[in-house]
Each structure stands twice: as C-alpha cells, then as structure tokens.
DSSP file (Angstrom, degrees, kcal/mol; ACC not computed):
  #  RESIDUE AA STRUCTURE BP1 BP2  ACC     N-H-->O    O-->H-N    N-H-->O    O-->H-N    TCO  KAPPA ALPHA  PHI   PSI    X-CA   Y-CA   Z-CA
    1    1 A M     >        0   0    0      0, 0.0     4,-2.2     0, 0.0     5,-0.2   0.000 360.0 360.0 360.0 -39.1  -11.9  267.2  102.9
    2    2 A A  H  >  +     0   0    0      1,-0.2     4,-2.3     2,-0.2     5,-0.1   0.875 360.0  53.9 -63.0 -35.7  -14.6  268.7  100.8
    3    3 A R  H  > S+     0   0    0      1,-0.2     4,-2.1     2,-0.2    -1,-0.2   0.904 107.7  50.0 -65.9 -39.4  -14.8  265.6   98.7
    4    4 A R  H  > S+     0   0    0      2,-0.2     4,-1.8     1,-0.2    -2,-0.2   0.907 110.9  48.4 -65.2 -41.8  -15.3  263.4  101.7
    5    5 A D  H  X S+     0   0    0     -4,-2.2     4,-1.4     1,-0.2    -1,-0.2   0.886 109.3  53.7 -65.2 -37.9  -18.1  265.6  103.0
    6    6 A H  H  X S+     0   0    0     -4,-2.3     4,-2.0     1,-0.2    -1,-0.2   0.904 107.6  51.2 -62.4 -40.8  -19.7  265.5   99.6
    7    7 A G  H  X S+     0   0    0     -4,-2.1     4,-2.3     1,-0.2    -1,-0.2   0.858 105.8  55.1 -65.0 -35.3  -19.6  261.7   99.7
    8    8 A R  H  < S+     0   0    0     -4,-1.8    -1,-0.2     1,-0.2    -2,-0.2   0.815 111.1  45.2 -67.8 -29.2  -21.3  261.7  103.1
    9    9 A L  H  X S+     0   0    0     -4,-1.4     4,-0.7    -3,-0.2    -2,-0.2   0.846 116.1  44.9 -80.2 -34.3  -24.1  263.7  101.7
   10   10 A V  H  X S+     0   0    0     -4,-2.0     4,-2.7     1,-0.2     5,-0.2   0.849 100.4  67.0 -80.2 -34.6  -24.5  261.7   98.5
   11   11 A M  H  X S+     0   0    0     -4,-2.3     4,-2.7     1,-0.2     5,-0.2   0.910 101.0  45.7 -61.1 -47.7  -24.4  258.2   99.9
   12   12 A P  H  > S+     0   0    0      0, 0.0     4,-2.4     0, 0.0    -1,-0.2   0.897 114.4  50.4 -61.7 -36.3  -27.6  258.3  102.0
   13   13 A L  H  X S+     0   0    0     -4,-0.7     4,-2.1     2,-0.2    -2,-0.2   0.915 111.8  47.6 -65.1 -42.0  -29.4  259.8   99.0
   14   14 A L  H  X S+     0   0    0     -4,-2.7     4,-2.5     2,-0.2    -1,-0.2   0.911 112.2  49.1 -65.3 -42.8  -28.0  257.1   96.7
   15   15 A M  H  X S+     0   0    0     -4,-2.7     4,-2.4     2,-0.2    -2,-0.2   0.898 111.0  49.1 -66.1 -39.6  -29.0  254.3   99.1
   16   16 A S  H  X S+     0   0    0     -4,-2.4     4,-2.3    -5,-0.2    -1,-0.2   0.892 111.2  50.9 -66.7 -37.0  -32.5  255.6   99.5
   17   17 A F  H  X S+     0   0    0     -4,-2.1     4,-2.3     2,-0.2    -2,-0.2   0.922 111.2  48.0 -63.3 -43.5  -32.8  255.9   95.7
   18   18 A L  H  X S+     0   0    0     -4,-2.5     4,-2.4     2,-0.2    -2,-0.2   0.887 111.0  50.5 -66.0 -38.4  -31.6  252.3   95.3
   19   19 A M  H  X S+     0   0    0     -4,-2.4     4,-2.4     2,-0.2    -1,-0.2   0.908 111.3  47.8 -66.0 -40.5  -34.0  251.1   98.0
   20   20 A S  H  X S+     0   0    0     -4,-2.3     4,-2.5     2,-0.2    -2,-0.2   0.884 111.7  50.9 -67.4 -35.8  -36.9  252.8   96.3
   21   21 A L  H  X S+     0   0    0     -4,-2.3     4,-2.6     2,-0.2    -2,-0.2   0.890 109.3  51.3 -65.4 -38.8  -35.8  251.4   93.0
   22   22 A L  H  X S+     0   0    0     -4,-2.4     4,-2.4     2,-0.2    -2,-0.2   0.929 111.7  46.2 -62.6 -46.1  -35.7  247.9   94.5
   23   23 A L  H  X S+     0   0    0     -4,-2.4     4,-2.6     1,-0.2    -2,-0.2   0.906 113.3  49.5 -63.8 -41.3  -39.2  248.3   95.9
   24   24 A L  H  X S+     0   0    0     -4,-2.5     4,-2.8     2,-0.2     5,-0.2   0.906 110.7  49.7 -64.8 -41.6  -40.5  249.6   92.6
   25   25 A A  H  X S+     0   0    0     -4,-2.6     4,-2.3     1,-0.2    -2,-0.2   0.918 113.1  46.9 -63.8 -42.5  -38.9  246.8   90.7
   26   26 A G  H  X S+     0   0    0     -4,-2.4     4,-2.5     2,-0.2    -2,-0.2   0.916 113.2  48.6 -64.1 -42.8  -40.4  244.3   93.1
   27   27 A L  H  X S+     0   0    0     -4,-2.6     4,-2.5     2,-0.2    -2,-0.2   0.932 113.1  46.5 -63.8 -46.6  -43.8  245.9   92.9
   28   28 A L  H  X S+     0   0    0     -4,-2.8     4,-2.3     1,-0.2    -1,-0.2   0.887 112.7  51.2 -64.6 -37.5  -43.8  246.1   89.1
   29   29 A G  H  X S+     0   0    0     -4,-2.3     4,-1.9    -5,-0.2    -2,-0.2   0.928 112.1  45.2 -65.1 -44.2  -42.7  242.5   88.9
   30   30 A F  H  X S+     0   0    0     -4,-2.5     4,-2.2     2,-0.2    -2,-0.2   0.867 111.8  52.5 -68.9 -35.2  -45.4  241.2   91.2
   31   31 A L  H  X S+     0   0    0     -4,-2.5     4,-1.5     1,-0.2    -1,-0.2   0.908 110.3  48.4 -65.0 -39.9  -48.0  243.3   89.4
   32   32 A G  H  <>S+     0   0    0     -4,-2.3     5,-1.6     2,-0.2    -2,-0.2   0.859 109.4  53.9 -65.2 -34.0  -46.9  241.7   86.1
   33   33 A L  H ><5S+     0   0    0     -4,-1.9     3,-0.6     1,-0.2    -2,-0.2   0.897 115.5  38.4 -65.8 -40.7  -47.1  238.3   87.8
   34   34 A F  H 3<5S+     0   0    0     -4,-2.2    -1,-0.2     1,-0.2    -2,-0.2   0.646 102.8  72.7 -85.2 -14.7  -50.7  238.9   88.8
   35   35 A A  T 3<5S-     0   0    0     -4,-1.5    -1,-0.2    -5,-0.2    -2,-0.2   0.399 125.4 -83.0 -84.1   4.8  -51.7  240.7   85.6
   36   36 A G  T < 5S+     0   0    0     -3,-0.6    -3,-0.1     1,-0.4    -2,-0.1   0.418  82.3 140.3 113.4  -1.4  -51.6  237.5   83.6
   37   37 A E      < -     0   0    0     -5,-1.6    -1,-0.4     1,-0.1     5,-0.1  -0.472  68.6 -81.2 -70.7 149.6  -48.0  237.1   82.7
   38   38 A G     >  -     0   0    0     -2,-0.1     4,-3.2     1,-0.1     5,-0.3  -0.120  38.8-121.8 -53.7 146.7  -46.9  233.5   82.9
   39   39 A G  H  > S+     0   0    0      1,-0.2     4,-2.1     2,-0.2     5,-0.2   0.937 108.5  34.9 -58.6 -54.7  -46.0  232.3   86.4
   40   40 A L  H  > S+     0   0    0      2,-0.2     4,-2.1     1,-0.2    -1,-0.2   0.873 119.9  50.9 -71.0 -36.4  -42.4  231.2   85.9
   41   41 A R  H  > S+     0   0    0      2,-0.2     4,-2.0     1,-0.2    -2,-0.2   0.914 112.1  46.6 -67.2 -42.7  -41.8  234.0   83.4
   42   42 A G  H  X S+     0   0    0     -4,-3.2     4,-2.1     2,-0.2    -2,-0.2   0.896 112.0  50.5 -65.6 -40.7  -43.1  236.6   85.8
   43   43 A L  H  X S+     0   0    0     -4,-2.1     4,-2.4    -5,-0.3    -1,-0.2   0.887 109.1  52.3 -64.7 -38.0  -41.2  235.2   88.7
   44   44 A G  H  X S+     0   0    0     -4,-2.1     4,-2.5     2,-0.2    -2,-0.2   0.892 107.7  51.7 -63.2 -39.3  -38.0  235.2   86.5
   45   45 A A  H  X S+     0   0    0     -4,-2.0     4,-2.4     2,-0.2    -2,-0.2   0.901 110.3  48.7 -63.8 -40.7  -38.7  238.9   85.7
   46   46 A V  H  X S+     0   0    0     -4,-2.1     4,-2.5     2,-0.2     5,-0.2   0.930 112.3  48.1 -63.7 -45.4  -39.0  239.7   89.4
   47   47 A V  H  X S+     0   0    0     -4,-2.4     4,-2.5     1,-0.2    -2,-0.2   0.911 113.0  47.6 -63.7 -42.8  -35.8  237.8   90.2
   48   48 A V  H  X S+     0   0    0     -4,-2.5     4,-2.3     2,-0.2    -1,-0.2   0.912 112.6  49.0 -66.0 -42.1  -33.8  239.5   87.4
   49   49 A A  H  X S+     0   0    0     -4,-2.4     4,-1.9     1,-0.2    -2,-0.2   0.920 114.4  45.0 -64.0 -43.3  -35.1  243.0   88.4
   50   50 A L  H  X S+     0   0    0     -4,-2.5     4,-2.4     2,-0.2    -2,-0.2   0.897 112.7  51.0 -68.2 -39.5  -34.2  242.5   92.0
   51   51 A A  H  X S+     0   0    0     -4,-2.5     4,-2.3    -5,-0.2    -2,-0.2   0.892 109.8  50.2 -65.6 -38.6  -30.8  241.0   91.2
   52   52 A A  H  X S+     0   0    0     -4,-2.3     4,-2.1     2,-0.2    -1,-0.2   0.906 111.4  48.4 -65.5 -40.5  -29.9  243.9   89.0
   53   53 A T  H  X S+     0   0    0     -4,-1.9     4,-2.2     1,-0.2    -2,-0.2   0.909 112.0  48.5 -66.6 -41.3  -30.9  246.4   91.7
   54   54 A V  H  X S+     0   0    0     -4,-2.4     4,-2.6     2,-0.2    -2,-0.2   0.889 109.9  53.0 -65.2 -38.2  -28.9  244.6   94.3
   55   55 A A  H  X S+     0   0    0     -4,-2.3     4,-2.3     2,-0.2    -2,-0.2   0.902 109.3  48.5 -64.4 -40.7  -25.9  244.5   91.9
   56   56 A V  H  X S+     0   0    0     -4,-2.1     4,-2.2     2,-0.2    -1,-0.2   0.918 112.8  48.4 -65.1 -42.4  -26.1  248.2   91.4
   57   57 A G  H  X S+     0   0    0     -4,-2.2     4,-2.2     2,-0.2    -2,-0.2   0.901 111.5  49.3 -64.2 -40.7  -26.3  248.8   95.1
   58   58 A A  H  X S+     0   0    0     -4,-2.6     4,-2.7     2,-0.2    -1,-0.2   0.888 110.5  50.8 -66.2 -38.4  -23.3  246.5   95.8
   59   59 A A  H  X S+     0   0    0     -4,-2.3     4,-2.3     2,-0.2    -2,-0.2   0.897 110.4  49.5 -65.6 -39.4  -21.2  248.3   93.1
   60   60 A A  H  X S+     0   0    0     -4,-2.2     4,-1.5     2,-0.2    -2,-0.2   0.905 113.0  46.7 -65.5 -40.5  -22.1  251.6   94.7
   61   61 A L  H  X S+     0   0    0     -4,-2.2     4,-1.5     2,-0.2    -2,-0.2   0.906 112.2  49.7 -68.2 -41.1  -21.1  250.4   98.1
   62   62 A A  H  X S+     0   0    0     -4,-2.7     4,-0.8     1,-0.2    -2,-0.2   0.883 109.3  52.3 -65.3 -37.7  -17.9  248.8   96.8
   63   63 A A  H  < S+     0   0    0     -4,-2.3     3,-0.3     1,-0.2    -1,-0.2   0.843 108.4  51.7 -66.3 -31.9  -16.9  252.0   95.0
   64   64 A R  H  < S+     0   0    0     -4,-1.5    -1,-0.2     1,-0.2    -2,-0.2   0.821 106.7  53.5 -72.5 -30.8  -17.5  253.9   98.3
   65   65 A L  H  < S+     0   0    0     -4,-1.5     2,-0.3    -5,-0.1    -1,-0.2   0.634  82.3 104.7 -82.5 -13.5  -15.2  251.5  100.2
   66   66 A V  S  < S-     0   0    0     -4,-0.8    -3,-0.0    -3,-0.3    -4,-0.0  -0.511  72.7-128.7 -70.8 130.2  -12.2  251.9   97.9
   67   67 A R        -     0   0    0     -2,-0.3     2,-0.1     1,-0.1    -2,-0.1  -0.600  24.3-113.9 -80.1 138.2   -9.5  254.1   99.4
   68   68 A P        -     0   0    0      0, 0.0    -1,-0.1     0, 0.0     0, 0.0  -0.408  26.5-118.4 -71.0 147.8   -8.3  257.0   97.3
   69   69 A V        -     0   0    0     -2,-0.1     5,-0.1     1,-0.1     0, 0.0  -0.719  32.3-111.8 -85.6 131.1   -4.7  256.9   96.1
   70   70 A P    >>  -     0   0    0      0, 0.0     4,-1.3     0, 0.0     3,-0.9  -0.334  22.2-122.8 -62.4 144.6   -2.6  259.8   97.3
   71   71 A P  H 3> S+     0   0    0      0, 0.0     4,-2.4     0, 0.0     5,-0.2   0.816 108.6  60.7 -59.6 -32.4   -1.5  262.2   94.5
   72   72 A H  H 3> S+     0   0    0      1,-0.2     4,-2.0     2,-0.2     5,-0.1   0.839 103.0  51.5 -68.2 -29.7    2.2  261.8   95.3
   73   73 A R  H <> S+     0   0    0     -3,-0.9     4,-2.2     2,-0.2    -1,-0.2   0.860 108.9  50.8 -72.1 -34.3    2.0  258.1   94.5
   74   74 A I  H  X S+     0   0    0     -4,-1.3     4,-2.3     2,-0.2    -2,-0.2   0.932 111.1  48.0 -65.9 -45.1    0.3  258.8   91.2
   75   75 A R  H  X S+     0   0    0     -4,-2.4     4,-2.4     1,-0.2    -2,-0.2   0.909 111.9  49.9 -61.8 -41.8    3.0  261.3   90.3
   76   76 A T  H  X S+     0   0    0     -4,-2.0     4,-2.7     1,-0.2    -1,-0.2   0.906 110.3  50.0 -64.0 -41.8    5.8  258.8   91.3
   77   77 A A  H  X S+     0   0    0     -4,-2.2     4,-2.3     2,-0.2    -1,-0.2   0.902 111.7  48.0 -64.5 -40.7    4.2  256.0   89.2
   78   78 A I  H  X S+     0   0    0     -4,-2.3     4,-2.1     2,-0.2    -2,-0.2   0.913 112.9  48.5 -65.6 -41.8    4.0  258.2   86.2
   79   79 A R  H  X S+     0   0    0     -4,-2.4     4,-2.1     2,-0.2    -2,-0.2   0.911 111.9  49.0 -65.6 -42.2    7.6  259.4   86.6
   80   80 A D  H  X S+     0   0    0     -4,-2.7     4,-2.1     1,-0.2    -2,-0.2   0.904 111.0  49.8 -64.1 -40.8    8.8  255.8   87.0
   81   81 A R  H  X S+     0   0    0     -4,-2.3     4,-2.2     1,-0.2    -1,-0.2   0.896 109.4  52.2 -63.9 -39.2    6.9  254.7   83.9
   82   82 A E  H  X S+     0   0    0     -4,-2.1     4,-0.9     1,-0.2    -1,-0.2   0.892 109.1  49.8 -64.2 -39.8    8.4  257.5   82.0
   83   83 A Q  H  X S+     0   0    0     -4,-2.1     4,-0.5     1,-0.2     3,-0.2   0.889 111.5  48.6 -66.4 -39.1   11.9  256.5   83.1
   84   84 A R  H >< S+     0   0    0     -4,-2.1     3,-0.6     1,-0.2    -2,-0.2   0.892 114.1  44.7 -68.5 -38.7   11.3  252.9   82.0
   85   85 A T  H >< S+     0   0    0     -4,-2.2     3,-0.9     1,-0.2    -1,-0.2   0.596  96.7  75.5 -84.2  -8.9    9.9  253.7   78.6
   86   86 A A  H 3< S+     0   0    0     -4,-0.9    -1,-0.2    -3,-0.2    -2,-0.2   0.782 102.2  38.8 -71.5 -24.9   12.6  256.3   77.8
   87   87 A F  T << S+     0   0    0     -3,-0.6    -1,-0.2    -4,-0.5    -2,-0.1  -0.150  76.0 151.0-121.4  38.5   15.2  253.7   77.1
   88   88 A L    <   -     0   0    0     -3,-0.9     2,-0.1     1,-0.1    -3,-0.1  -0.452  55.7-101.1 -67.1 142.3   13.4  250.9   75.3
   89   89 A P        -     0   0    0      0, 0.0     2,-0.2     0, 0.0    -1,-0.1  -0.393  38.5-119.0 -65.3 140.6   15.6  249.0   72.9
   90   90 A Q        -     0   0    0      1,-0.1     5,-0.1     2,-0.1    -3,-0.0  -0.485   7.4-138.3 -80.2 151.8   15.1  250.0   69.3
   91   91 A R        +     0   0    0     -2,-0.2    -1,-0.1     3,-0.0     3,-0.0   0.220  63.5 121.4 -94.5  14.6   13.9  247.5   66.8
   92   92 A D    >   -     0   0    0      1,-0.2     3,-1.3     2,-0.1    -2,-0.1  -0.696  46.2-164.1 -83.0 114.4   16.3  248.6   64.1
   93   93 A P  T 3  S+     0   0    0      0, 0.0    -1,-0.2     0, 0.0     5,-0.1   0.706  87.8  59.3 -72.0 -16.5   18.5  245.6   63.0
   94   94 A D  T 3  S+     0   0    0      6,-0.1     3,-0.1     3,-0.1     6,-0.1   0.382  77.9 122.5 -90.6   5.0   21.0  248.0   61.3
   95   95 A A  S X  S-     0   0    0     -3,-1.3     3,-1.7     1,-0.1     2,-0.1  -0.293  77.3 -88.5 -66.2 153.0   21.7  249.9   64.5
   96   96 A S  T 3  S+     0   0    0      1,-0.3    -1,-0.1     3,-0.0     3,-0.1  -0.370 113.3  23.9 -65.2 137.4   25.4  250.1   65.6
   97   97 A G  T 3  S+     0   0    0      1,-0.3     2,-0.4    -3,-0.1    -1,-0.3   0.384  96.5 113.4  90.6  -4.1   26.4  247.2   67.8
   98   98 A R    <   -     0   0    0     -3,-1.7    -1,-0.3    -5,-0.1     2,-0.2  -0.838  62.7-130.7-104.2 138.4   23.6  244.9   66.5
   99   99 A S        -     0   0    0     -2,-0.4    -4,-0.1    -3,-0.1     3,-0.1  -0.558  30.4-105.4 -82.1 150.9   24.4  241.7   64.6
  100  100 A R        -     0   0    0     -2,-0.2    -1,-0.1     1,-0.1     3,-0.1  -0.456  39.0-105.1 -72.3 145.5   22.5  241.1   61.4
  101  101 A P        -     0   0    0      0, 0.0    -1,-0.1     0, 0.0     2,-0.0  -0.377  44.9 -93.6 -67.6 152.2   19.8  238.5   61.5
  102  102 A R        -     0   0    0      1,-0.1     3,-0.1    -3,-0.1    -3,-0.0  -0.350  37.3-119.6 -66.6 143.8   20.6  235.2   59.9
  103  103 A A        -     0   0    0      1,-0.1     2,-0.1    -3,-0.1    -1,-0.1  -0.552  37.6 -96.2 -78.6 149.7   19.5  234.7   56.3
  104  104 A P        -     0   0    0      0, 0.0    -1,-0.1     0, 0.0     3,-0.1  -0.432  43.2-131.9 -66.8 141.2   17.1  231.9   55.7
  105  105 A G        -     0   0    0      1,-0.2     2,-0.1    -2,-0.1     3,-0.0  -0.190  32.3 -75.2 -84.1 178.9   18.9  228.7   54.5
  106  106 A R        -     0   0    0      1,-0.1     2,-0.2    -2,-0.0    -1,-0.2  -0.469  54.2-103.3 -73.7 148.7   18.1  226.4   51.6
  107  107 A L        -     0   0    0     -2,-0.1     2,-0.6    -3,-0.1    -1,-0.1  -0.517  29.7-131.4 -71.9 137.5   15.1  224.1   52.0
  108  108 A V        -     0   0    0     -2,-0.2     2,-0.4    -3,-0.0    -1,-0.1  -0.803  21.0-127.5 -90.1 124.9   16.0  220.5   52.8
  109  109 A L        -     0   0    0     -2,-0.6     2,-0.3     3,-0.0    -1,-0.0  -0.579  30.6-169.9 -74.6 129.3   14.0  218.2   50.5
  110  110 A T        -     0   0    0     -2,-0.4     2,-0.2     1,-0.0    -1,-0.0  -0.820  30.7 -93.2-117.3 158.5   12.3  215.6   52.5
  111  111 A A              0   0    0     -2,-0.3    -1,-0.0     1,-0.1     0, 0.0  -0.496 360.0 360.0 -70.5 135.3   10.5  212.4   51.4
  112  112 A T              0   0    0     -2,-0.2    -1,-0.1    -3,-0.0    -3,-0.0   0.411 360.0 360.0-109.1 360.0    6.8  213.0   50.8
C-alpha cells in the first residue's frame, strides 16, 4: 500500500515537471528560431525538443499503467525455471548410454 501512495504523490509532480520542461523546450526553440537560427533548422530543433519531451512523458505514463506482478508468481517462475534447468542433457559424447558420433568418411573425388 505504501508504494501505491508514494506513486500517487510522485505522479503529479512528475507530470508538472514534464509540462514545464515541454514549455521550456518550446520557448527555447522559438527563441532560437527568432534569434537568427535558420528557419527550417530552428523549426526542426523545436519539433525534436517537443517530440523528446512527449516521448519521456508517454514512457512515464506507460510505466505507471503497468500492473505489478505478485511476488508469489515471481517465486513460482523462478522455481519452475530451476526445475527445468536442473536436468539439462549433458554434452559429453562419452557419457554412458550415448552412441559415439560418426567418424568423417573419405572425401569423394569429383570432377573439377
């Protein structure tokens, strides 16, 4: 429960930070556009800055929407993986019950 309450406190702070970063990126981009930077180049800088800020915000929102996995499912998955890997076949060709690999045959001469 404490983790959920902590997330509720952090999320508005994170969103306000991202919005202020978005506004700052837009402002700096437009100032660069008007300060003599090339028109298309300045517009590209604004678009890239805004797209990066939106991508960070979308990633934060997507991370918030992911449901946590219950601890008992994690323990079960680890135990199942341990059981599967405990009995992997050995790669020793001399082990009892294994047939020896075939020896390479003679090369057949072909017309060149």
